[in-house]
N, C-alpha and C positions, 0 to 999 in steps of 0.2 A: 543844216546837217540832220542827218538820220541816228536819232538819239539811241535806236534797237541797234544799230550796226556799232555804235558807239560802244554801248555795254557788251556786243559779243568782242569787240576789239580790248576791251577794258578785261573781259575774264582771261581770252586768250593771253594777256599780257601778264597778268596777274599768275595765272597756274602755268605760264611759260609752256602750254601744250594745247594745239588744235584739240586734240581728242581728250583731254579733260575738261576744256570749254565746253565740249559737247555734251557731255556727261551732265555737267552742272547746270546747264541750260535747255536740256532735254532736245537737243538739235544733232543732225548727223554732221560728220569732219566735214563731207562736202559742202553741207549749206553753210558752215562756218565761215570754212575757205572762200566761198563766193561773196558773203556779207562783207569780211573783211577787205576784199580784192575793191568792192563796190566803194567802200571807203578811202580806201587808197585813189581809185580813180577820182572820187569827189575833190580830195585834196592836191590831187595830181602828183603826187611824191608816196616813195616806198615806204611803210612805215613798218614792217616785219621784214627779218630776212629769213628764208626759209633755207635748209639744208637737211632734208630727209626728215627725221622726226624732232631735229633739234630747230629750234626758233630763237631768234635774235632781235631786240628791236633796234631799229636804224635811230640815230639822232632824232628826226622827225619824231619817231614812235614814242621816244622817251618823253620827248615835249608834252604828246598828245596824252600819253598814259597818266603823267604828273596833271594836267587840267581834268582826266577824266575821273581821276582819284577823286579831285575835292568835289568834282559835280555828283558824283553819287555819293558821297558823304554826307553833302548838303541834302540831299534827296533823302537821305536815311535820317537825319536830323528833322526835317519838315516833317516825315511821318511820325516820327516820335512824339514830335510835339502837338500836334494837331491828336493824336491819338488820345493824348493825356487831357485833354480838354472832357472826355468823355468821363464820367462816373467811374470811381473804383468797382469795378464787378469782375466777370471776367476776363482773363487776360494770361501771360506770360511772363515771369519775370525770370531773366538769364543772371546767374551769380558765377562770378569767377572768383576764385579763393585758393589760398594756398593749402598742400597737404596737411599741413600741420591742424588748420582750422578745419578743414573737411571732415577730418578724422576726432578731432577731440571735443569741439563747441559746437561747430555749425549744426548737428544733428537735432540738437535740444533748442537751438534758437530758432531753426526752421519749422521744426514741428508745432511750436506756439505759433507760428505767422500761420500757418497751413489751417491752425483750429479757428483764428479770427479772421481767415481770408480763404475759405475752403475752393472757391472757385478761379483761384490762380495758382495755375501751374507754374512749378519752379524746374528751372533747369540749372542744375549745379555742375562746373568744371572745375579741376583742381589742377593748378600747376605751381610755379614760382612766381614769388612776387612780380617780376617784370612782366610774365605773359597775363597775369590776372590785370593789371595797369593798363597794359597795352588793347587787352581786349575791351576796357571799357574807351579808350581813346578812340578805337578802330569802330565803335559802336556794334562791335561784336557780343557784348554783354552790357547789362543793364548798369550794375553794380559790381564794383572789386570789394573783397575785405580780406586786407592783405597787413604784413607788417610794412611799417613806414620805410619808404623809400622816395628818392627827391621825385617829384611829381611834374608832369606837364603843366603850364599854366592855364590849360583847357580844362583843368580837373578839379573837382572841388572834394575835399575832404574831410569828413565827421571823427574827431577822435573815437576812438571805440571802447578800448581797454589797454593794459599794460601786462605782460607777462615777463617772469625771470628768466633770464638766460643763465644756465650754469656750463661748468668745465665737468665733461664726463669721460670716464677712464674705465678702462680693466681695473678689477678689484684687486688684481695682483701686481699692478702698477705702483712702482716706487713712490711715485708723488700721491698716490691715494693714501697710501699709508702714513704718510705725514699729516692727512686730512686739511691741513690749511697751508695755502702758498702763495709768494708774491708772485704776480703775473710775469715777472723778469725770469722767474724759475722755467718757463716755457721757451725761453732762447734756443734755438738748435733744438727742440724737441719734435717729434714727427705729428703733424696736425693734419685731421680730414677735414676738408670745409666741403660745403656745398657747391652746387655746379654756379656758373655764371649767369646771372639775372636773379638768383636768389636774393633777398632782402638779407637774411641770417649772411649769409657768406661776405654781402658789402658791411653789415655789422662787425662781424669778426675782424675783416681786413681793417676798418676803421680803427677798430680797437687796439689792435697790434701797433698799428701805425701812429697813433697819439699817443701811446705807451711808450715807443721806441724800441718796441719788442721784436725780434728775430726769429721766428721759429722756422721750421723745417716742412714746408707743405708739400706731403708725401701722396695726398690722394684727394681728386675732386669724385663725387657721389650725387647724383640727383634723386638721391631716395633716401628717408631717413629710416627706414627700416634697415638697409642696408649699412649705411653709417653706424648704427646701433649694434650689428652684428661685427663689423669691422673691430669698433672699439672693445666688446666684449672678448674677441679673440687677442686684443693687445696688437693690434696693429696701428694704432696711434689715438690722439686724444680729440676730443672735440669739443665744440660749443653747440648747444643746442637748448631749445626752449622746455624748460622745466616740465610742460605739460606733456610731451614727448616722451621725457623718461622718466615721469612717477614712479610709473608702475614698476620698471625694470631696477629702480633704484630702489624701492621700498623690498623689493622681494630680494635683492643681494645681487642682481645679476649684473650691474653696472653701479660705480663708483661716482660720486660727486664732490667734486674738491672746492672747497671755499677758497675765495680770493681774499687776503688780507686786505682791510679798508677799501674793499670794491665790491658794490652790489650791482649786477647787470641789469638794466630794465630795457625792454624793446617794447617800443609802441604799436597798436594797430589801429586800423583806420579803416570807414567805410567810405570808399569812393566811388564817384559818378561823375559824369559830365556836366559841364555848367549849364549847358543849354537845357538840360534835363530837370533842373534845380526845383522847378516848379511840379515836377512830378506828381502826381498823386498815390501813384504806385511805391515811387521811390520812397516819399514822405512816410507813407505808412510802413514801410519795411524799416526805414531807420528808426522811427518811433518803437516798434515791438523789437528789436533787435537792442535798444539801448536798454529798454525795461527787462529784456531775457537777460542779460549780462550782468544786472545789479544782482539777479538770483544766483547766479554764475558763481558770483564773487564772495557769497556769503559760505559756499562748501569748497570753493577754492581759495585758500587765503595768498596763494602766489600771484594772485591775479590783483590788477589795480586800476 
């Protein structure tokens, strides 16, 4: 089997497009088509059904694609593990984190790491918790820094810190005027939650399920600033980390409602693939980050 042809087939299947695969591999579309046909000739079966610009994997194509994914994942693992035998010097550290952490805490932590390791280039990507963890699992990122969610058994998590989750509302909301409420007071109330894949969304839904409370989920938003604006204008209430709303709460733009006999804490972890547990680069970053967060806790009492 020609592994170059397998790589081309894998890219076409992953991108669901001959033209996009060609751009990724710097090959013309006719060259891509020829190599896929040669692979089909080798196996003696059709792997891809073509209908104009649309493609669909045949049953045989689906089976080969699953094997190809595993082959190239192992190839990436091998490159990463062998690279870590080199001394820590020049290199690239790819970090995938949540938007909250990228905005509130990562700049200070990354600044300290850069001072200690100036030859390490950092590539930072922000999304939701599921995206961050998925990036590590698929070897697209070296590290995820994220709110805790269920992790795949292939991943290793180092506890990082905790942050307080608070209920926020418009300052004109009747519940805010009461200052302190029981969670059951949210029954039937309009709640704004994060998008699917968000760790805070999972946290919120689990909280309501555990406490047997049924609010009305009126809106899903994938942007914290958009949620804050919606809450400010009285569209609904939302659970957010205090780090994200502290400034607005202190300026009187948003209201923070206390919950009776309940303090909500969210855990955050540094997550990486188990095959990279011995990585010098990851070890260096984890040590620097854990030391840096101790300083952050001194000026941010809501962190644990």
